[in-house]
BAVEXDREN-696368 format. One record per atom (N, C-alpha, C, CB): x, y, z. Coordinates in steps of 0.2 Angstrom, whole numbers, plus 5000, padded with zeros to 4 digits. Glycine has a CB too. Layout:
BEGIN
XYZ;...
! end
This chain:
BEGIN
484550335076;485050275078;485750305078;484950215073;486150295083;486850315083;487250275078;487050315090;487850305077;488250275072;488450205073;488950315071;488650195080;488850125081;488250075081;489050125089;487650095082;487050055082;486850045074;486450085085;486950095070;486850095063;487350045060;486950165060;487950045062;488450005059;488249925061;489150015062;488049925067;487949855070;487249825066;487749855078;486849875065;486149845062;486349825054;485649905062;486749865051;486949855044;487349785044;487349905041;487749775049;488149715049;487649655051;488649725055;487149665055;486749615056;486349585050;486249635061;486249635045;485949615039;486249555035;485749675034;486949555036;487349505033;487249435035;488149525034;486949435041;486749365044;486249335039;486449375051;485849375036;485349345031;485649305025;484849405029;486249325024;486549295018;486849225020;487149335016;486949205026;487249145028;486849085025;487149135036;487249035023;487048975020;487048985012;486348955022;486849045010;486849055003;487449095000;486249105001;487849125004;488449155002;489049135007;488349235002;489649145004;490249135008;490349205012;490849115004;490649195018;490649255022;491149305018;491049245028;491649285014;492049335010;491649365005;492649295008;491049345003;490649374998;490149425001;490349324994;490049425007;489549475010;489649545008;489549465018;490249565007;490349635006;490049654999;491149655005;490049604994;489749624988;489049644988;489849564983;488649624993;487949634994;487849694999;487549574997;488149695004;488049745010;488349815008;488349725016;488949815005;489249885004;488849924998;489949875002;488649894993;488249934988;487549944990;488249894981;487249904994;486549914997;486649975002;486249855000;487149985005;487250035010;487250105006;487850025014;487650105001;487750164996;487050174993;488250154991;486650124991;486050134988;485550164993;485750074985;485550144999;485050165004;485250245006;485150125010;485850255006;486050325007;485750375002;486850335007;485850354996;485550394990;484850394990;485850364983;484550334992;483850334992;483550374997;483650254994;483850385003;483650425008;483550505006;484050425015;484050525002;484050594999;483550594995;484750604996;483450554990;482850554985;482150554989;482950504980;482150514994;481450514998;481250585000;481550465004;481750625003;481550685005;481350734999;482250725008;481650724994;481450764988;480750744986;481950754982;480650684985;479950664983;479450684988;479950584982;479550684994;479050704999;478950774999;479250685006;479350814996;479250884995;478850904989;479950924994;478550854986;478150864980;478450904974;477450894982;479050894973;479350934968;479150904961;480150934968;479350934956;479150914949;479450844948;479450964944;479050814943;479250744942;479850734938;478650704938;480050784934;480750784931;481150834934;480650794923;481850824934;482250874937;482750894931;482750834942;482850964931;483350994926;484050984930;483151064925;484551004926;485251004928;485351034935;485751024923;485051094936;485251134942;484951104948;484851204941;484251074947;483951044953;484350984954;483251024951;484550944949;484950884951;485550894955;485150844944;485950954953;486550974957;486350994964;486851024953;485751024965;485551044972;485450984976;484951084971;485150924973;485150864976;485750834978;484750814972;486250844974;486950814975;487250844981;487350814969;487150904983;487450944988;487350904995;487151014989;486850864995;486850825001;487450775002;486150785001;487750754996;488250704996;488950734994;488150644991;488950774989;489550804987;489450864982;490050754983;489950904981;489750974978;489650974971;490351014979;489950924967;489850934960;489650874956;490450964957;489350824959;489150764956;488450754957;489550704959;488050754952;487250744952;487150674954;486950764946;486650664958;486450594959;486050554954;485950594965;485650594950;485250554945;485250594939;484550544947;485150554933;485050584927;484450624926;485150534921;484350654921;483650694920;483150644918;483750744914;482850614923;482350564922;481850564928;482650494921;481250524927;480750524932;481050494938;480150494929;480850524944;481050494950;480450474954;481450544954;479850464951;479250444954;479250374957;478650454950;479650334954;479750264957;480350254961;479650214951;480750304962;481450294965;481350294973;481950344963;481150234975;481050234983;481050154984;480350264985;481550134989;481550064991;480950044995;482250054995;480750094999;480150085003;479550064999;479950145008;479450104993;478850084988;478950014985;478850144983;479549994984;479649934981;479549874986;480449924979;479649884992;479549824997;478749824999;479949835003;478349874998;477649874999;477249854993;477449935003;477649844988;477249824982;476949754982;477749834975;476349754980;476049684982;476349624978;475249684980;476649644972;476949594968;477749594969;476849594961;477949544974;478649544976;479149524970;478749494982;478849494965;479249464959;479549524955;478849414955;479249584956;479449634951;480049674954;478849684951;480249654960;480749704964;481449694960;480849674971;481549644957;482249634954;482249684948;482349564951;481749694944;481749734938;481749804940;481149724933;481349824946;481249884948;481949914951;480749894954;482249874954;482949894957;483449914951;483249844962;483349864946;483849884940;483649944937;483749824935;483049964936;482850024934;483050084938;482050024933;483050074944;483250124949;483950134948;483150094957;484350084947;485150094946;485250134939;485450024946;484850114934;484950144928;484750224928;484450114923;484350244933;484150314933;484750354936;483550324937;485250324940;485750364943;486250394938;486150314948;486550444940;487050474935;487550424933;487350544938;487950434927;488450384925;488950374930;488650404919;489250424933;489750424938;489650384944;490050484940;489050394946;488750354952;488550284950;488150384956;488250274944;488050204942;488750164941;487650214936;489250194939;489850154938;490050124945;490450204936;489950154950;490150124957;489750054957;489950164963;489150054956;488749994956;488949944951;488050004956;489149964945;489349924940;490049884942;489549964933;490449914945;491049884947;491049844953;491649934949;490449844957;490249794962;489949734958;489749824967;489849744952;489449694948;488749684952;489849624948;488449734953;487849734958;487249704954;487649804960;487149714948;486549684944;486549614945;486549704937;487149584944;487249504945;487049484952;487949484942;487349524956;487149514963;486449514965;487549554968;486049564962;485349564963;485049504960;485049634959;485249484954;484949424951;485049364956;485249414944;485649354958;485749304963;485349304969;486549294964;485349364972;484849374978;484149354976;484949444981;483949374970;483249354969;483149284968;483049394962;483649254965;483549174964;483549144970;484149154959;483949174975;483949144982;483349164987;484649154985;482949194984;482349224987;482549274993;481949164990;483049304992;483349354998;483249424996;484049334999;483149444989;483149514987;482649554991;483049514980;482049524991;481549564995;481649575002;480849534994;481949525005;482049525012;482649575014;482249455015;483149575010;483749615011;483549695010;484349605006;483149705004;482949765003;482549795009;482549774996;482049755011;481549775016;481949795023;481049725018;482449755024;482849775030;483249835030;483349715032;483549855024;483849915023;483349975023;484249915016;482749965022;482250025022;482150045029;481650005018;482350005034;482250015041;482750065044;482249955045;483250085040;483750135043;483750195039;484450105043;483850255043;483750315040;484550345039;483350365044;484750345033;485450365032;485450435028;485850315027;484950475029;484950545026;485450585029;484250575027;485850625025;486350665028;486150715034;486650705022;485550735034;485350775040;485350735046;484650805038;485350675046;485350635052;485950595053;484750575052;486350575048;486950545048;487450585043;486950475045;487850625047;488350675043;488750635038;488750715048;489050665034;489550635029;490150605033;489850685024;490350635038;490950615042;490750545046;491150665048;490150545049;489850485052;489750425047;489250505056;489450445041;489350395036;489950365034;488950425030;490450405033;491150385031;491450335036;491650435030;491350345043;491550305048;491150235048;491550335055;490550245047;490150175047;490350135041;489350195046;490450165035;490650125029;491350095030;490650175023;491850135033;492550115034;492450055039;492950165037;492050055044;491949995049;491749935045;491550015055;491249945041;491049885037;491549855033;490449905033;491949905029;492549885025;493049845029;492849945022;493149865035;493649835039;493449765041;493849875046;492749755043;492549695045;492549645040;491849695048;492349665034;492349625028;493049605026;491949655022;493449645027;494149635025;494449575030;494649695026;494249575036;494449525040;494149455038;494249545048;493549455035;493249395033;493649365027;492549405031;494049405023;494349385017;495049395018;494149435011;495349355023;496049365025;496549345019;496249325031;496349295015;496749275010;496949325004;496449205006;496449375004;496549424999;496549495001;496049414993;496449505008;496349575010;496949615010;496049575017;497549585011;498149615011;498249655004;498749575012;497949624999;498049664992;497749724992;497849614987;497149734996;496749794995;496649825002;496149774992;496949805007;496749825014;497349835018;496149785017;497649895020;498149895024;497949905031;498649955022;498249875036;498049885043;498049955045;498449845048;497549975049;497450045050;498050075054;496750055054;498350035059;498850065063;499450075059;499050015068;499550035053;500150055049;499950115045;500249995044;499350125043;499150185039;499250245043;498450185037;499050245050;499150305054;499850315055;498750285061;500250265056;500950285057;501250315051;501350215058;501150295045;501450315039;501150395038;501250275033;500550405039;500250475039;500650515043;499450475040;500750495050;501150535054;501750555052;501150495061;502150505049;502850515047;502850565040;503150455045;502350555036;502250595030;502150665031;501750565026;501750685036;501550755038;501950785043;500850755039;502350745047;502750775053;503150835052;503150725056;503450845046;503950895045;503550955042;504450885041;502850945040;502551005037;501951025041;502250975030;501951025048;501451045052;501251115051;501651035059;501851165051;501651235050;501251245043;502351275050;501551215038;501151225032;500451205032;501551195026;500351145034;499651115034;499151155039;499651045036;499451195044;499051225048;498851295046;499351235055;499151315040;498951385037;498151385035;499351395031;497851435036;497151445035;497051435028;496951515037;496551385027;496251375020;496851345015;496051435016;497251305018;497751275014;497451215010;498351235019;497751215004;497451164999;498051134996;497051204993;498051064996;498651024994;498350964990;499051005000;498750934986;498650884981;498850814985;498850884974;498450764985;498650704988;498450644983;498250694995;498950594983;498850544977;499050474980;499250564971;498750424977;498950354979;498850314972;498450324985;499350284970;499250254963;499050184964;499950254960;498950154970;498650084971;498250094977;499250034971;497650124977;497350144983;496950094986;496950204982;496850034983;496449984986;495750004988;496749954993;495550004994;494850024996;494950104999;494649985002;495550134998;495550205000;495750225007;494950234998;495950175011;496050185018;496650235019;496250125021;497150235015;497650285016;497450355014;498250265012;497050365009;496850425007;496350455012;496450425000;495950415015;495450435020;495850455027;494950375022;496350415029;496750435035;497050495034;497250375036;497350515028;497750575027;497250635027;498050575020;496650625024;496150675024;495950695032;495550665020;495850645036;495650645043;496150685047;495450585046;496850665045;497350695049;497350775048;498050665046;497250795041;497250865040;496650895043;497150875032;496050865043;495450895047;495550905054;494850855045;495950855057;496150865064;496550925066;496450795067;497050935062;497550995064;497251055061;498250975062;496851055056;496651115052;495951105049;497151135047;495351115052;494751105050;494551135043;494151125055;494951195041;494851225035;495251205030;494951305036;495751155031;496251135026;495851085022;496851105030;496151075016;495851025011;496350995006;495351065007;496250935005;496650895000;496250884994;496850825003;496550894988;496250874982;496450804981;496450924976;496050754982;496250684982;496150654975;495750644987;496650614973;496650574967;497050514968;496950614961;496850464963;497250404963;496950354958;497150374970;497250294958;497050244953;497150174957;497550244947;496650124954;496650054957;496450014951;496150054963;496849954952;496749904946;496149854948;497349864945;495949844954;495449794956;494749834956;495549764963;494249814951;493649844951;493249854957;493149814946;493249804961;492849804967;493149854973;492749734970;493749854973;494149894978;494049964975;494849874978;494049974969;493950044966;493250064968;494050044958;492750024967;492050044969;492050064976;491649984967;492350024980;492250034988;492550104989;492649984992;493150124986;493450184988;493050244985;494150184985;492850234979;492450284976;491750304980;492250274969;491450244982;490850254986;491050284993;490550184987;491550264996;491750295002;491850365002;492350265005;492150394997;492250464995;491650494994;492750474990;491150464990;490550494989;490150504995;490150444984;490150455000;489750465006;490050515011;489750395009;490750535010;491050585014;490950655011;491750565015;490650655005;490650725002;491250744998;490450775007;491650694996;492250714993;492250704985;492850674995;492650744982;492550744974;492850674972;492950804971;492450644967;492650584965;492950584958;492150534966;493050644955;493150644948;493850634946;493050714946;494350624951;495050604950;495150534953;495450664953;494650494953;494750424956;494750384949;494350404961;495250344948;495250304941;495350234942;495750334937;495050194937;495150124937;495650104932;494450084936;496050064933;496550044928;497250024931;496650094923;497649994927;498349974929;498750034928;498549914924;499050054934;499450114935;500050114931;499650134942;500350054930;501050044927;500950044919;501349974929;500450024917;500350024909;499950084907;500049954907;499550104911;499150164909;499050214915;498450144906;499450264914;499450314920;498850374918;500050354920;498350364922;497750414920;497950484922;497150394924;498450494926;498650564928;499350584925;498650564936;499450564919;500150574916;500250654916;500150554909;500850674919;501050744919;500850774925;500750774913;500350744929;500150784935;500750774941;499550744938;500750824945;501150824951;500750834957;501750884950;501050814962;500650814969;501150834975;500350744970;500850854980;501150874986;501350824990;500750934990;500850774991;500950714995;500750654992;500550725002;501150604992;500950534989;501050484994;501350524983;500650434994;500650374999;500450314995;500350385005;500650254997;500450194994;500750134997;500650194986;500350074996;500550014998;500449964992;500149985005;500849964987;500849924981;500849854983;501349944976;500549804980;500649734981;501349714982;500249694976;501549674987;502249644988;502449604982;502349614995;502949604979;503249564974;502749554968;503349494978;502449604966;501949594961;502249584954;501449664960;502049534951;502349524944;502049574939;502149444942;502449604935;502249654931;502249634923;502649724932;502249574922;502249544915;501749574911;502249464916;501149584914;500549604910;500649684907;499949604913;501149714911;501249784909;501949794906;501249834915;502249734905;502949734902;503049774896;503249664901;502649764891;502749794885;502749874885;502149774880;502249904889;502149974890;502650004894;501449984893;502849964899;503449994904;504049994900;503449944910;504249944897;504849944893;504949994887;505049874890;504350004884;504350054879;504450124881;503650044875;504050134887;504150204890;504850214893;503650214896;505150164896;505850164898;506350184892;506050094901;506250144887;506650154881;506550224877;506550104876;505950244876;505850304872;505850364876;505150294869;505650364883;505650424887;506250434891;504950434890;506550384893;507050384898;506950424904;507650424894;507350474906;507250504913;506650554912;507850544915;506450574906;505850624906;505250584907;505850654899;505250514907;504650474909;504750454916;504650414904;504350394917;504350374924;504950324926;503650344925;505150284921;505650234923;506350234920;505350164920;506550304920;507250314918;507750284921;507350384918;507750284928;508350254932;508450174930;508250264939;507950134929;508050064928;507450024929;508650044932;507449964927;506849924927;507049864932;506649894920;506649844937;506849784941;506649724937;506449794948;506749664941;506549604938;505749604937;506749544943;505549564932;504849564930;504449524935;504749524923;504749494940;504349454945;504249504951;504749394948;504549564951;504349604957;504349684955;504949594962;503749704954;503749774952;503649834957;503149774947;503849814963;503749864969;504049924967;503949834975;504749924965;505149984963;504850024958;505849964962;504449994953;504150034948;503650074951;503749984943;503250054956;502750104959;503150164962;502350064964;503750144965;504050194968;504350244963;504650174972;504550224958;504850274952;504250314949;505150234946;503650274949;503050314947;502850374951;502450264946;502950364958;502750414962;503350474962;502750384970;503950454961;504450504961;504350544955;505150464961;504150514949;504050554943;503550604944;503850504937;503150604949;502550654950;502750704956;501950614952;503350704958;503550754963;503650824960;504250734966;503450874964;503550944962;504350954963;503150994966;504550994959;505251024959;505351054966;505451074954;505951044969;506051064976;505951144976;506751054978;506151184971;506051254971;505351274971;506451284966;504951224969;504151244968;503851214974;503851204962;504151194979;503851174986;503951094987;503151184985;504151064982;504350994983;503750944985;504850984988;503950884986;503450834988;503750784993;503250794982;503250754996;503450705001;503050634999;503250725009;503350575000;503050514998;503150465004;503450484992;502650425005;502650375010;502450315006;502250385016;502850255006;502750195003;502950135007;503050194996;502450085007;502650025011;502849975006;501949995014;503449945008;503749895003;504049835008;504349925000;504149775005;504449725008;505149735008;504249655005;505549685010;506349685011;506649685004;506549635015;506349654999;506749644993;506949704989;506249614988;506549764989;506849824986;507449854989;506349874985;507649834995;508249864998;508849834996;508149855006;508849764994;509449734993;509449684986;509649694999;508949674983;508949624978;509249654972;508149604976;509649614968;509949634962;510649664963;509549694959;511149634960;511849654960;511949724957;512349604957;512549744958;512749814956;512649814948;513549824957;512349864945;512249864938;511549844936;512749834935;511249804941;510549784939;510049834940;510349724944;509449824937;508949874937;508749894944;508249854934;508749854949;508549864956;509149914959;508449804960;509749894958;510249924961;510349994958;510949894960;510250004951;510250074948;509650114951;510150064940;509150084952;508550124955;508750154962;507950084956;509050104966;509350134973;509850184972;509550074977;510250174967;510850224966;510550294964;511250194960;510050294960;509650354958;509350384965;509150344953;509050344969;508750374975;509350404980;508450324979;509850374981;510350394985;510750454982;510850334987;510950444976;511350504973;510950564972;511650474966;510250564972;509850624972;509550644979;509250604967;509850604984;509650624991;508950624992;509950684993;508550574990;507850564991;507550524996;507550544984;508050484999;507750445005;507850475011;508150375005;507350495015;507350525021;507450475027;506750575022;506950425027;506950375032;506650315030;506550405038;506850255033;506550195032;506450165039;507050145028;505850135040;505650115046;505450035045;505050145049;505749995049;505649925049;505049915054;506249875051;504449885051;503849865055;503949795058;503249875050;503549785063;503449725066;503249675061;503049725073;503449605062;503149555058;502449545060;503649495058;502149505055;501449485056;500949535058;501449435062;501049595054;500549645055;499949645049;500849715054;500149615044;499749615038;499349555038;500149625032;498749555034;498249495034;498449445030;497649525032;498849455025;499049405020;499749385020;498849425013;500149415024;500849395024;501149405031;501249435019;501649365033;502049375040;502749405039;502049315043;502949425032;503549445031;503749515034;503749435024;504349535034;504549595036;504349645031;505349605037;504149705034;503849765029;504149825032;503149765029;504249875027;504549935029;504149995026;505249935026;504250055030;503950115027;504550155025;503550155033;504550175019;505050225016;504750295016;505250195009;505050345018;504850415017;505350445012;504950455024;505050465007;505450495001;505350575000;505350454994;505850615000;505650684999;506250714995;505550715005;506050774992;506650814989;506650884992;506450824981;506350884999;506350945003;506650925010;505650975003;507250895010;507450875017;507650945021;508050835016;507650935027;507850995031;508650995031;507550985039;508951045033;509651055033;510050995036;509851125035;509750975042;510150925046;510050855043;509850925053;509550845039;509450785036;509750775029;508750765035;510050835026;510250825019;510850785019;510450895017;510850735014;511450695013;511450635018;512050725014;510850625022;510850575027;510250535026;510950605034;510250475029;509650425029;509550405037;509750375024;508950405039;508750385046;508450315045;508350435049;508750265048;508450195049;508250185056;508950145047;507550165056;507250145063;507050075063;506650195064;507250035068;507049965069;506449965074;507649925072;505849965071;505249965075;504949895076;504750015073;505449845074;505149775074;504849745080;505749735071;505049785086;504749755092;504249805095;505349755097;504049855091;503449895093;502749875092;503549965090;502549815095;501949795094;501749745100;501949745087;501149725099;500849675104;500449625101;500449715110;500349565104;500049515101;499249525101;500149445105;498949505096;498249505095;497949445099;497949495088;497349455102;497049405106;496849345101;496349425110;496649365095;496549305090;496749325084;495749305090;497149275080;497449295074;496949305068;497849235072;497049355064;496649365058;497049355052;496449445058;496949285050;497449265044;498149265047;497349315038;498549295043;499249305045;499449355050;499749315039;498949395051;498949455056;498949425063;498449505055;499449425067;499549405074;499749465078;499949345074;499949515075;500249575079;499849635078;500949585078;499849685082;499549755081;499949805084;498849755083;499949865082;500249925085;499749965088;500749965080;499849975094;499350015098;499650095097;499350005105;499150135100;499350205099;500050225102;498750255102;500150195108;500850205111;501450195107;500850175118;501350135103;501850115098;501950165093;501750045095;501350185090;501450235084;501750305087;500650255082;501550325093;501850385095;502550375097;501450405102;502750325099;503450305100;503950315094;503550235104;503650275089;504050275082;504050345079;503750225077;503450385080;503450455077;503950495081;502750485078;504050495087;504550535091;505250515090;504350525099;505350445088;506050425086;506250465080;506050355086;505750455075;505850485069;505950565069;505250475064;505550595073;505650665074;506250685078;505050695078;506550645082;507150665086;507750665081;507250615091;507750625076;508350615071;508950615075;508350685067;509050565079;509650545082;509750475084;509750595089;510350445085;510350375086;510150365093;511150355085;509750305094;509450295100;509550215102;508750315100;509550205108;509550135111;508950125115;510150115114;508650065115;508150045119;508349975122;507450045115;508349975129;508449905132;509149885130;507949855131;509649935129;510349915127;510449895120;510549855131;509849905116;509949885109;509749945104;509449825107;510149955099;510050015094;509450005091;510650015089;509050055091;508350055087;508350115082;507850065092;508850155082;508850215077;509550225075;508450275079;509750225069;510450245067;510350295061;510850185064;510850345061;510950395055;511550375051;510950465058;511450375044;511950355040;512050415035;511850295036;512650425032;512750465026;512550425020;513550485026;512350455015;512150415009;512650375006;511850465003;513250395006;513850355004;513950285007;514450395004;513750285013;513850225017;513450165014;513650235024;512950175010;512550115007;512850095000;511850145006;513350134997;513650124991;514250074991;513850184987;514450044986;514950004985;515249994978;514849934988;515849974977;516149954970;516149884970;516849984969;515849854964;515849784963;516449774958;515149764960;516949734960;517449724956;517549644954;518149744960;517849634949;517949564946;518649544947;517649554939;518849494951;519549474952;519749414948;519749464959;520149424943;520349374938;521049354940;520349404931;521149284939;521849254939;522049224933;521849204945;522649214931;522849184924;522749114924;523549204923;522549094917;522449024916;523148994914;521949024910;523248934916;523848904915;523748834912;524248894922;524348814908;524348744905;524548694910;524748744899;524548634908;524748574912;525348584916;524748514909;525848624913;526448634916;526548694920;527048644910;525948724921;525948784925;526148854922;526348774931;526148844915;526348904912;525748954910;526748894905;525849014911;525249064910;525149064902;525449134913;524449064901;524249064894;524149144892;523649024892;524349164886;524349234884;523849244878;525049254882;523549304879;523049324873;523549354868;522549374876;523249364862;523549384856;523849454857;523149394850;523549494862;523749564863;524349564869;523149604866;524449504871;525049494876;524849494883;525549554875;524149504884;523949504891;523749434893;523349544892;523849414900;523649344902;522949324901;523849334909;522849264899;522149244898;521849234905;522049174894;521149254906;520849244913;520549174913;520349294914;520649144919;520349074921;519749084924;520849034925;519149074920;518449094922;518349054929;517949074917;518648994929;518448954935;518748984942;518848884934;519249024941;519549054947;519249124948;520249054946;518849154944;518549214944;518149224950;518149234938;518249284954;517849304960;517549374959;518249294966;517049384963;516749454963;516749474970;516049454960;516949534971;516949564978;516649634978;517649574981;516249654983;515949714984;516349754989;515149714986;516649814987;517049854991;516649914993;517749864988;516549925000;516149985002;516550054999;516149995009;516150104998;516450164996;516950195001;515950224995;516850175007;517350195013;518050175012;517050175019;518150115008;518750085006;519050115000;518750015006;519650145000;520050164994;520150104990;520650204996;519950104984;519950044979;520650014978;519550064973;521050054976;521750034974;522150004980;522150094971;521950044986;522250024992;522049954995;522150074998;521349944994;521049884995;521349824991;520249884994;521449834985;521749784980;522449764983;521749804973;522749814984;523449804986;523549764993;523849874987;523149784998;523149755004;522749695005;523049805009;522249685002;521749635003;521749574998;521049655004;522049584992;521949544987;522649514985;521649564981;523149564983;523749544980;524149504985;524149604978;524149514992;524549474996;524349394996;524449495003;523749384994;523549314994;523549284987;522849304996;523449324982;523549304975;523949354971;522849294971;524649344971;525049404968;524949404961;525749384970;524649354957;524549354950;523849384948;524749294947;523449404953;522849424951;522749494949;522349424958;522249514945;522149584943;521349594943;522449594936;521249664943;520549684942;520449724936;520349734949;519949704932;519849744926;519449804927;519449694921;519749864926;519449934928;518849944924;520049984927;518849914918;518249934914;517649894916;518349914907;517749844921;517149804923;516949824930;517349734923;517249874933;517049894940;516349924939;517549944943;515849904944;515149934944;515049964950;514649874942;514550014950;514350044957;513650014959;514350124956;513649994965;513049974967;512850004974;513049894968;512149994976;511950024982;511449964985;511550084981;511449954992;511049914995;510949935002;511249834994;510349915005;510249925012;510149865016;509549975013;510449855021;510449785025;510249805032;511049745025;509649795034;509449805041;509749755046;508649805042;509749695043;510049645048;510749665050;510049575044;511149695045;511849705047;511849765052;512249725040;511449815050;511449875054;511249865061;511149935051;510749825062;510449815069;510449745071;509649835068;511049715069;511149645071;511249645079;511749615068;510849595082;510949585090;511249515091;510349595093;511849515093;512149445094;511849415100;512949455096;511649355099;511349315105;511849265107;510649275102;512049265113;512549215116;512249145116;512749235123;512649105113;512449035113;512448995120;512848995108;512048945120;511948915126;512548875128;511348865126;512748865134;513348825136;513248755133;513448825144;513848725132;513848655129;513448605133;514548635127;513648605140;513348565144;512548565144;513548575151;512248625143;511548635143;511248605137;511348705144;511648615131;511448585125;511448515125;511848615119;511948485128;511948405128;511448385133;512648385132;511248415138;510648395142;510048395138;510648435149;509948445134;509248455131;509248395125;509248525127;509848375122;509848325118;509648255121;510448325114;509948245127;509748185131;509048185133;510248185137;508748235135;508048245137;507648225131;507848305140;507848255125;507448245119;507448175117;507648285113;508048145117;508148075116;507748025120;508848055116;507748045126;507348005131;506548005129;507448025138;506348065128;505648075126;505448035120;505448145125;505948035115;505747995109;505747925110;506348015103;506147895115;506147825117;505547805120;506747815121;505247855124;504647835128;504047835123;504547895133;504047885118;503447885113;503547815109;503547945109;504147805107;504247745103;503947675106;504947735101;504147675113;503947615117;503147605117;504247615124;502847665118;502047665118;501747645111;501847735120;502147665106;501847645099;501947575098;502247685094;502547545100;502647475099;502247425103;503447455100;502247445110;501947405114;501147425116;502347395121;
! end
């Protein structure tokens, strides 16, 4: 059975769950059963070869080579009953629940953990209570998923297709764990664009990391990219995920593709870094937008205070209601030193990290660290309504400490908000998609590294780092009594009237003393600026840089539209009354 047919057949099994399960819960049954059947097919071959009833460690590892190089499938136990086909021909169907549970217990701990995080035992119980367990198991025995017939690559594609379809069923939560494939492909293109020569070297080996990998789509896309340009190249893949089910899906997907799963961890990245001290060549991530980090607050603040810049969060801490920038700092802490080859990071963020927080705040100090260390290479504004659970504006940030000479000290901003087309049918909040032509267009714009216009509108601009910085000054004026006399402090300086206090942000391009002299004193000759309270801030404003003025309609046209609307309201009102 070809890959597409296999995928369709597995998908059709989900129809058996109708009426007993919500569509958004289908994945909890179909995905782990697909993994179990893959393993089952390998074990069937071994049993048919009449090997010994017990396996030693060497034999167990030989079995595992069908799936991956260093992870045994089963523990040292009897495999005489490990066959789904035997279970469904057993005359007593009521025993199938216990037999499948025994089957799961015979698997190696690392593989069994995948099923544990799917909560598969409870799902088996529920299927049995619904009289569906025997039926589902029997249908899965009809497909042959042995690696000799379905390669690791093909199995991975089948599994990814199932993940995608189930994610579409779960639009309300899929955005937390599932990034649209076109967004992933674009980010991977941008991440690897400047490293083509390195990645094409024979037998190249690089470390790839995602601290919030969801179902692993980004890691998979990056690995596929490398295989396309260099079949002998290899990524050592690692990452962490807080959601047990998503973690299980990613780990299973990697297992089915023959990838090493020993560096895939479950847990909260912000409060417990399973890869503390590790450095990586490439990193990519789509952390949850506006995620509240209150649950990690104690550990994060403690690390910030005790470790400073030698830890992950030295530059500053954002508001507790939005931890996106904490994930970015976490990634930056894992960059190799530039003289050791450096690193490249791709991360998807919403608009808030670019401008939230005034000068001196945690957010602004983090941006200051990024600009003053020349780490931001490019930011791409994506079209709206690309994601399943939000329609807000989103951005791809490319971060690196190995900029080419022409990019040093500069940042490229790309407005790709119009590079999309409408979906025939909405998928939750996802109403737009980027086709291959859009991805190639954005990639070429990034590669060109020059200011560009499209249809008369700017779509790419190049800035010096300093252009994003500003001085935040506090302008005070004296407090006066009822007679207009200035009140004086004990030290002889005028008292400031807090009611008249103003704050202004002065771009770095403006000489501060000259600005005060020409823009403030002519209007308030008694005003002053406290030099000790001047703060440095950084922010990025896409709306300002790519603002397109829309000419307003003529007044006569607006008046006519109002008249037409008034007439329509009158007609509707008459119909209601009479």
